[in-house]
N, C-alpha and C positions, 0 to 999 in steps of 0.2 A: 329750560331746566327740566329734567325728568321728575316724575312724581317721586316723593319720598327721598329726594336727594339730600345728602349731608350739607349742612350750612357751616361755613368756617366761622370760628369765634371772632369777636371784634379785634383781637390781637393777631389774627391771621393764622392761628394755630388750632389744631384739633387734637383731642385726646380720647383714649378709650373710655367708653361709656359704661355705666353700671351693668347694662345688659351684656356687654361683651365680656366683662369680668365674670359675670355669673355663668355665661356660656363656657368660659375657660375651665370652670371647676370640673367639668366632665373629663377634661384631658389630663388633669392630675391623676384621675383613676385610670385613664387609658394608657398613659405612659407607664404607670406602675404595672399594669397588666402585661405590657410588652416586655418590661424588665423581667417579670416573673416567668413569662413564657421562655425567654432566652435562657434563664437560669435553669429551668427544668428540662430544656432541650439543648444542652451545651454540646453541640456538634456542628459540623459544617452544614448539614441538612437543616438542623434547628436554627442556625444563624440565618440561613436563606429564608426559611419560613418566617422568622421574626422580622426580617427586612421587608418582606412583602406586607406583613401586618402593619409595620411602622409606616410604610409608604401610604397605605390606605388611610391610616389615622392622620398622618400629616397632610395628605392631599385633601381630606375632608375639612380639616381646620383651615388650611391655607386658602382654599377657594372661598370659604366663608369670610375670611379676613379680607380678601380682595373685594368681596361683595359689600361688606359693611364699611369698607373704606370710602365707598361712594354713597352709602345709604344713611338716612336719618333714623338712627336707632331709637329715637323717642316716638316715632310714628307707630300707632297700634298695629297695622298690618306687618310692619317690619319686625316688631316684637314677637308676633305670633309665628312668623317664619323662622326667626332665630331659635325660639323655644322649641319649635317642631324639629329643627335640625339638631338641637341639643338632645332631644329625646332619641332621635335616630343614632346619634353619636354614642349615647349611653348604652343603647342596645348593642351596637357594634362592639363597644368595649367589654360588655358582659360576655359576649361570645368569643373573645380573644383566646381564652385557655383551650377551647376546642374549635378554633377557627379552621384548622386543617383537619378536623375530625367531624364529630356529630353536629356541631353548630356552624358548619360552613355556610349553609343557606341563610341563617340568621345574620352572620357576619357580612356576607356578600350582598344580601338583600338590603340590609340597613345602609350599607355604603352606597349602593346604586340609588336607593331612594333619596338619600341625602343630596347626592350630586345632581340628580335629575330634578328633584323637587325644588331645590334652592334656586336653580337657574330658570326653571319654569316660572317661578314667582317673579324673578328678575325680568323675564320676557313679557309676561302678561299683566303683572301688577305695577311694575315700575315703568317699563317701556310702553310707549304708545305705538300704534300702527305706523310702520315706516321709520320709526326712530332708530338712532344709533344704538340705544340701550337694548331695544328688542332684537336688533340684528345680531349684536354681540352675544346676547344670552341664547338666542336660537342656535347659533353655531356651537356654543359650548354644550348645550343640551344634546345636540346631535352627536357630538364626540362622546359624551358620557353614555348615551344610549348604545353607541357602537361598542365601547369598552364594556358596558354593562352586560351585553350579550355573553361575553367571555367570562365575566365574573360569575354570572348566574349559571352558565353552562358548567363552569369548573366546580361550583358548589354542588351541582347535581351529578357530576361525574364521579367515578370511583376514586377512592383515596389513592394516593400514590402518583404515578407518572401522569395519568390523564388530567387530574386536577392541577398538578404542578404546571404542565404545559399550558393549559388554558388560562391559569391565573398569571403566568409570566407574560402571555400575550396581552392580557388585560392591563397589567401594570405597565408594559411597554407602551401601549396606546396612551394611557393616562399621562405618562411622563413626557411623551412627545407632543402632546396637545399644545402647550405654550410655544414650543419650538416652531411649529407650523402655524402659529397664531390662529389656531382653530379654523383653518381653511376648510371650507366646504365648497366643492366644485360648482354647484348650481346656485350658490349665493354670492353676493358681492364680496370682493376681497377686502379684508380689513388689515391695516397696519398696526404696529404697536402703539401708534399715537392715538388710536381709538379708545385707549384706556386712560383714565385720569387717576394719578396717584397723589394722595395727600400725604406728603413725605413724613411729617412728624407723627401723624397718627399711624401710618403704615409701619414705620420703624419701631414705634412704641409697642405695637401689637406683637411683633416678632421678638422684641426684647422681653416682653412678658412671658412668651412661650419658653424662652431660655430659662427664665426664673422658675417656671413650672417644672421643667426637666431637672434643674438643680434642686428644687424643693423635693422632688420625688427621690433624689439621691439621699437627701437628708432623712426623709421618712424611712427609706428602706434600711439605712444603716442604723437608725434608732430602733426600728422594729426588730431587726436581727439581734442587736445587742441586748435588748430587753428580755429576750427569750433565753439568754445564756447566763451562766455563772460569771459574775463580774470579777474575773481574775485580772491580774496586772497586765497580762498579755492581751486579753480581750479589750480592756480599757485603752491600752496603747494603740491597738489596731483601730478602735473606734475613733480615737483622737486624730490619728493620721488620716482616716477617711474624711473626717470633718475638715481638717486643714486642707486636704486635697480639693474638696468641693469648694471651700472658700477661695482657694487659689484660682480655680476655674472661673468663679464669679468675678474675682478681681481682674483677671486677665481680660475678660470680655467687657466688663462694665466700667473699668477705670478709664479707658481711652477708646477702645475699639468700637463700642456701641455708638458713642458720640460722633466719632469720625465717620463711621458708615452713614449715620443719619445726615451729617453735614454734606457728605458727597452726594447722597440721594437728593437733597434739597438743591444742590448746585447743578445737578445733571440736566435740568431743563428738558430739551426735546428727547434726550436719551433716558429719561427717568424710568419709564416703564420697563425698558430692557434691563437697566441696572437693578431695579427692584426684582424683576424675574430671576436674574442670575444670582445675586448675592443673598436674597431672602428666600424666594420660593425654592430654588435648587440647593444652594450651598448651605443654607441654615438647616436643611434636613440632615446633612452630615454632621453639623454641630450638635444637633439633638441626638443623633446616633452615637456620637462620642460620649455625651453625658450618660446615656443609657448604659453603654459599655462600662463606664467608670462605676456606675451604681452597682452593676452586676459584679464587677471585680471587687468592690468594697465588701459586698455581702460574702463573697468567697473568702476573703481575707479575715473578716471578723468571725465567721463561723469556724474557720480552720486556720488560725494564725500560724501554727507551727508546722503545718503540713508542707512538704516540698511541692513546689509548683512545676508543672510541665504540661505539655500538650495544649489542649483547648483552654484550660484555666489560665495558664500563663499568657496565652495569646489574647484572651479577653482583657486581662489586667493591663497589658502593655498597649493594646490597640485603642483603648478608650482615650487616654490623654494624647496619644500620638495622633489619632484621627482629629480630635478636637483642635489641637494646636496647628496641625498642617492645614486644616480647612480655614482657620482664621488667617493663616499666612497666604493661602490662595485667594481669599477674599480681598486681601490687600493687593495682590497681583491684579485682580480684576478691576479694582477701583483706582489704584495708584500706578500700576504698571510694574511694580517690583514686589518680590517676595519679602516678607518680614524676616530679616536674618535671625533675630533672636528666637522667634517662634519656630522657624524651620530647624534651627540647631537644637532647640529643646525637644521638638518632635523626634528628631534623629537620635537624641540622647535617650529618649524613652525606648526606642527600638533597640538601642545598644544595651540598655538594661535587660531587656528580654533575652538578648543573645548571650550576654555574659553571666546572667544570674539564673540560668536554667538549672532546675532542681534545687534552687535555694528555697529556704522557708518563705511562706507567703508574706509574713510580716517584714522580712528583709527586702523582698522585691517591692512591696508597697512603700516601705521607707525610702528606698532609692528613687522611686517615681515621685513621691511627695517632695523629696529634696530637689528634684529637677524643676517641679512646678514652683516651689518657693524661690529657687534661684532665678527663675524667669521673672517672677513678680518683682523681686529686688532689682534685677537688671533693668526692667522696664520703668520702674518707679524712679530710680535715681539716674538712669542714663538712657532715656527713651528718645530714640531718633525719630522725630515726627516730620522731618523735612520732606520726605517723599509724599506723605499724606497732605501736608499743607500746600505744597506746590500744586498737587492735583486739584485740591479744593479751589485754590485761587484761579487756576486756569479754567475750571468749569464755570 
């Protein structure tokens, strides 16, 4: 057993530690920063920039979660490492409003320091010479140093095209790392079985991040409403935003979260690949959907009677559509079939955007909320779990 390895509880399960919950607090702020950035740069260019920022935020949290899934977070050296990563994450979040401007170097530098520093710790404090833990960590560090060259070069480059090109290269490298299993030509080849996933702890950590994103949606709607005169229309818009967020929570946590966790537990020798696909990659889109919903809620609450068109309408519709379609695709990855109800609901959201063009914001929000409520009702009273159950049993 490697130094500072996580020990399973007597009942065979493991749960998020107080240190991990403390670490997550930074990402409440970080997700809020991403939402505000998108709201203030509501264009295709701004959306692309916000996506790059979100990937960096998500990738830093995600890799820390993979690390703490194997580490004993009660050990003092591990606590120091996580708190140091937390400080770096806070600096990165502080820089988000000017990440593509004057604070590019702080943003990129903090991100690279987090990624390289964490897995350097994994290599030299956790792994011993010649151990699997050290070999894995060394390969990951090499990949992050490689992408880090482009992150730092982009931060030092001129704003505009030079920075955009360099950061897109950096993001592409980072996103492809798990696909290539961090292969480094001059080091021994590792397979996905080299990673150990404690399924209940791993699934719980990602569920908690979904809660963080949904909580940020609640905060942003509350903060926006508190700054306005509480007219009947504003209160109605606020209520619909809350109901929509509650519906997103219901859709995810009523059955989907439990079933995903069950399938991860049953995956056995394919557990690492399944964890990579449905949590590392696909949950990034779930979080992106929640952020878009939060931005759309703020638009509706601030201007409920304004006609929606263009970028504002797209954000309002894209949020729930992306969220629902991603959950349907997660089912496809785990059970082999799309979720009919969630796919239909996602398409219904798109239809609302096409048919309600130039309608008042509160009308569009009301139609989208109705779609989400209808899905909750349909799944609660007539939920077809056969495909999921068969998949779990076979695994």
